[in-house]
N, C-alpha and C positions, 0 to 999 in steps of 0.2 A: 534387646537392642544393645549394640556395643557402645561402650563409653567413648566419648571423644578423647583422642590422645592429646595430652598437653605438650607444649613445645618448651624445651629447656633453653633459656637464653644463652647458656654456654655453647649450645649447638647451633647458633645462628651466626654465621660468619660474614664479614665484609671482604670483598675482593675488589681490587682497583687496577686500572690501567689508563694511561694517557691515550686518548682516542687516536692520535696520530700513529701509535704503535700497534694498532689492531691487526695489521697485516703481517707483523713480524714477531709479536710477543704474545704469550698467554697472559691472562689476568693473573695477579698474584694476591695471596692473602695479605691483608694488612696485619703485619706481625705484632704479636703481643697486644691484641685488642683487649680493652677492658669494658667497652660499651659500644653499642651500635643501635641508634634510635631513629626510626622513621616517623615523620610527622606529615600527615596530609591535612591540608586546610583549604577550604573553599569559602570565600567571602560571599555573602548574599546581600541582596537589597530588596526592598519591597516598595510597591507603588500603591498608594491609597486610592481606592475607587469608591463609588457610591454604594457598591454591593459587597465591599470588603477588600482586604489587601491581596495583591498579587505579588508573589515572590519571584525573584530571579536569582539564578546562581551565577557567581563569578567563576573565573577559571580556577582550575586546580593548582595549588602550589604545594610542592613536595620539597621538604627539607630533611636532610639526613645529617645527624650529628654522630660523630664517633670519636672515641678516645683510645689512645694506645701508649704503651711505654715506648719512648723514642728509641730508635735503633738505627744502626748503619745498614741500610738496605736500599735497593733500587726503588721499591715501592714507597718507602719513606721519603726519598728524594723526589719522586714523581709527584707525591701529594704537595710538597712545597713548590715544585715547578708549576703545578696547575694554578696555584693562587698567585705566585709572583708574576708569571707570564700570561695569566688569564687563558691558560690552555684548556680546551675541552677535554673532559675525561669520562670514563665509564666506571660505574660502581655496581656491584652485585651484592644482594643480601641473599645468602644461600642457607636453607634450613636443612641441617644434617638429619634431623628427625623425620623428615618427609621425603620418602624415596618411592618412585613408581616401579612398575613391573620390569622396566628396562634398566633399572639400576641408576636412573638419573635423579638428581636432587631438585626439589622445588626452589625457585628463586625469583627475585624481583630484580630487574635490570633498569638502570637509569643512565641518562647522559646529562652532563652539566659541567659545572666548575666548582672547585673548592673556593668557598667565599670567606672562610676564616680559618686560621691555623695558629693556635696559641700554644706556646711552649712554657712549661713550668719546670724550673730547674732548682728545686729546693735542696738545701744542704742536707746530706745524709739520706737522700731519697732518690729513687729512680727519676730520671727526666721523663716527663709525660707531655703529650700533645693532645689538645682538644680541637677538633676540626668540624667545620660545617660545610656541607655540600648542597648547593642549590641546583635543582633539577630543571632541565629544559623539557617541555612537553609532558607527556603522560607516562608514568612508569609502566613497564611491560612485565607480565608474569609468564613463566614457563618452566622448563626442565633443562638442567644442564649436567654434563659430565664433570667429575672432578678427577684430574689426572693423578698419576701415582705420586708425583712430588707433593701435591697438596695433601693427599691422604697420608703420606709419610710425615709431613709436618704436623699433622693432627695427632698421630699416634705412631707407635713403633711396635715391632714384633720382638719376641724374645730372641736374643743373640747368645750363642755359645762363646767360649773364650778363644776359640780357634780363629784362624785367618778367614776373613770374609772374601769370597771370590765369586766369579760368575757361576762356577759349578757348585758352590756351597754358600748360599746367601745368608745362612744362619750361623756360620762360623762353627759348625759341628754341634749346634744346639737344636733343641726341639721344643716347641711351645707346649705348655701344660694343657691337657685336654681334660676338663672336669668329668666328662662322661666316661673316659677310659682310664684316667690316671689317679682318681681318688683312692687314697690309701696305698698306692703302689710305692715301693721303696724299700721293702724288706729284702733280706738276703735271697729270697726265692723269686723276687721280681713280681710277686702276685699281691693283690690287695688283701690286707688283713680285714677280717670281718668285724 
């Protein structure tokens, strides 16, 4: 039996968008994230009867807490706009370690508003923000694409020192391939044994 794959916290991303922009803008990564925490909570109650207690479940409450190094970006401003103007927003938690056969990533989608946004601006340190997002309704799970801009923001490919253009996107460079390039580099261009 195969071992379950663990999920690395560094590979769980938060993406954000004001709901009013859904028809015109893609969601964007919350830049420089340092944490992303989901909390599900359901309060319960019980009624005592002659034959024992009967429990009832309250509605699901979902709170998302996230922190990031503050930055000058549209998504940073949109997070602030959500709390200041009580504007509905959308937030995704996307797991980069979990991809289906179509190349889509597993994620959780929620709607709600930013309910707190606290900035810390200590001398000699990066300015940070800690935010809380209160969800409306029930979180929805599914699979999503990540566009090239998001993938590019997460990693980059080897670039040569030449000019990068439409016809040469690597600037005359070629990425190292461990399978074919190990030991290559001698005057003969062949791998030494």
